N, C-alpha and C positions, 0 to 999 in steps of 0.2 A: 867191657861190654858183655855182661853176663845175663843169662836167661833164667828168670825165677818162675816157678810154678806155684800157684797158691790155690787153696781149697776152702770152699765156704762151709759155714756151720749151720746150726739149727735156725730156721726162719726163712731159708731160701727154697723151701719145698713148695710145690704147686700141684693141683690135680692133673693127672695125665703125665707126670714126670717119668721119663725113661721109656715111655711106650714106643717112641720112634726108634730108639736103639734096639729094643726087643724085636720089633717087626722087621728091621733092616739089617741086623747083624747076627749071624749064627753064634759068634763069640759072646755077644751081649746076652743072647737068649740062654746060653749055657751058664753064664755067671748068675743070671737072675734065678734060674732053676736051682742052681747050687745054693744060693742064698735062701730060697724058699725051704729047702731041705734043712739047712743049718739052723734056721730060725724056728722051724717047726710050725710055721704058718705062711700063707702065701702073701708075702709082702708085695709081690709084683701086682697082684689083683688090687690091693689098696692104692698102690702108686698110680696105676693106670685108670682105675674106675672109682676110687674112693672120693669122699667129699673133703672139703678143706678141714672140717672138724675132725674127721677120721685121721687125716694126715698130721694133725696137730698133736696127736697123742705121742708123748715122748718116746714110747717103746717102738713106735712106727717111724716118727720123724727122723731120729738119729740114724738108724740103719738105712732109711730111704735116701737121705742126702749123701751118706757115705757111699752107698752102692752107685748112685747116679754119678758121683764125682770120679770114682775109680774107673767106671766103664767109659766115661767121657775121656779120661786121661789115656787109658789104654787104647782107645780108638784112634789116637793121633798117630801111633806107629813110630814116628821119627823122634818122639819126645826124649830129649836128653837134658834134664835140668842141671843147671850149675848149683842151684840151691832150691829148697822148698820150704813152705810154711803153710799152716792151716789155721783158720779162725775157730778156736775152741774145738768142737767136734772135728773140724776139718784137719786138725793135726794128725788124726788117725789116717785119713786119706793121704796126707803128705808122707807119712811113714811107710805106706805101701808103695808110693811113687819112688821113694829113694831106697827101697829094698830092705828097710829095717824090720818090717813086719810082712808076713804073708797075708794075702787077701783073707784067707780063712780065719787066721788068728785075729786079725784086726776086726773082722765082722763079729766074731764072738765077743771080743772086748767091748765093741761099740754097743752091742745088744745088752750086755751085762751093765755097762755104764748107764744106759738109758733107764733100765729097770731100777737100778740102785738110786739114781737121781730122783725118779718118780716116788720111790719109797721115802726118800729124805724130804721131798716136798710135802708128803702126806703127814709127816710128823708135826710140822708147825706151819701155819699160814705165813706165806712169805711172797715177795714179789721183786720186780725190778722197775727202774724208771730211767728214761733217757733225759739227759740234761744237755741243752743246746746253748751254744754261744756264751759259755762261761769258762774261764781259764781252769786248766786241770788242777792247779795248785789251790784255787778257791774251792773247787768241788771237794778236794781231799780235806781241806780245812773244815768245811761244813760237816762232812761225814764224821770227822773226829769229834767235833763239838757236840753233835747229836748223840753220839755214842757215850761220851763222857757225862753229858747232862741228863740223859734219859735211861741209859743202860740198854737201849735198843741196839740191835745190830744194823749198821749201815756202812757199806764199804764201796769204794770204786771197783767195778767189775770188768768193764770193757772200755779200754782206751781205743775207740774206733778210728778217730781222726781228730785233728785239731778242732775244738769247738763241739765235739760230740763224744760225751762220756756217759756210759750207762752205770748206774749205781744199783746195789743189790742189798736186800736185808729183810727184816720183819716188816709186815704191812704197816704197823704204827710208825716204825722208824722211817720208812720210805715216805709216808705221808708228811711227817714233820720235816724231813729233809727237803722234799719238793717245795714246800712253802718257803723254807729258808733259802733255797737256791734261787727262787724267783725274786725274793727280797734282796738277794745279793747281786742281782742283775742278769740272771739267766733269761734268755729269750723265751725258752719253754722248759718245763720240768714235767714230763709226761709219764704217768704210770703205764707200763707195757702189759699187753695181754699174755702174760706167761704164767706158768703154774708154780713157780718157785724162785728162790733166791740163788740162782746159779752163780758160781765163782765167788762164793762167800763162805764164812765159817759154818753156815747152816747146812752146807753140803758135806760136813765131816762124816756122817754115817755112811754116805755113798763112797767117800774117799777110802774108808777102811775096807769096804767090800771090793772096790776096784784094785786097791793095793795088792791084795792077796792074788787076784787073777793076773795082774800085770807081772808080778814077781814070779809067777809060775809059767809065764809065756816066754818062749825063746825069741830074743831080739838079735838080729844079724847086724854086722858092721854096715853102716849106710854107705851108699854110693856117692852121696854128696851131703852137705850140711843141711840140717833142719834148723830153722829159726823158731825156737819154741816160745810159746805164749808167755810163760812165767819169767823167762830170763831175757827175752828179746835180743838174742844174739845167736851166732852160729854154734851148733852143737854137733859133734861127730862121735863122741864116746857113747856106746850103746847103754852103759850103766847109768850115765848121766841123763840120757834120753828117757830111760825108765823112770828115774826119780822125778824129772820135770813133768812127765805125763801124769804121775800120781798127784803131784802138787797142784796141777792145773785145776782140779775140781774145786778147790777152795781158794785158789789164787786168781789174780786178775789176768785178763787177756790183754797183754800189752801190744796191741796190733800196730798202733801208730809207731811205737818205738821199734818194733820188729821190722817194719817196712823201711824205716829210716836206717836201721842197721844193714839191711840187705842192700840198699842204695849205696851206703858208705863202703860196702864191700864189693861194689862194682855192678850191681844189678841195674840194667837199663831197660829191660823188657820184662813185663809181668804177664803171664797167661793164667787166667782164672779157669780152673777145670771143675765143672759141676753146674748145678741148676742156678739160674739167675746171674745178675751182674753186680751184686752188692759190693764185692771186694774191689772190682774195677773202679767203681765210683769212689770208694774210700781211699784207694791208692792215689788217685788223681788229686784228691783233696789234701793228701799228705805231701805230694810232690808232683807238680804239673809237668815237670821236665821229662818224666819217664814215659815209655810207650806201654799201653795196656791193650790186651785183647782177651778173648775167652773162647772156650770150647764147651758146649753144653749138650 
């Protein structure tokens, strides 16, 4: 009977996020002001008063979700996770929760990651699409065929839950793949309103930039295992954590497999820490027998 804490990624942001924490907690106010200083712009103002469009900018979204998640987690007080995991960006929040990274170092890396990813998006038009109600193996097969036949980049990017897989690649490649997914029996194959092909080879320029920063950052020995996106299993070695964090930018988020591994290793309760309830919903679709809750 183990307690897992999980942390959301990009997409869970909303206007007004974190404002309640700022107004009701001296600790949260201090963390927000520290973030404003570290980022050299007032992210708190955009989080509390910005529009959805302003919050969707990658250089704002990623630090905003990270900040909200860490503040929500630290507000619990009694939190002692047996294991942690984060969805994409959420892996940085997870690494603060298990003591691998300091808040300051993680925020700097998240900010750099966001800016590097945006630059990679600007190099080549690219996108992502959600494929619903099609077996993972079929999605993988279609992606392979499109790449082989057209030379376009199309890869599985997010294994969110059974029957929900997000693919990533060039605009042309994704368009072709979506038509083929529907022809293969997918209930839907829907292009997402994102700025680029996250978790695909098109993020290679961002990966190089982030690699240098991660390698220059001090990682501590974690207090509990992190189930990392690219390997979907428990990791305790800080050097391996570094390696997997770098690989994550171009590798797939194996969320389904990560949650299954956590359950196999004894997790019976999952607490989502951060904005929204996306991960709670995904976890129940992966395994209805576990208990889920959230702190936001």
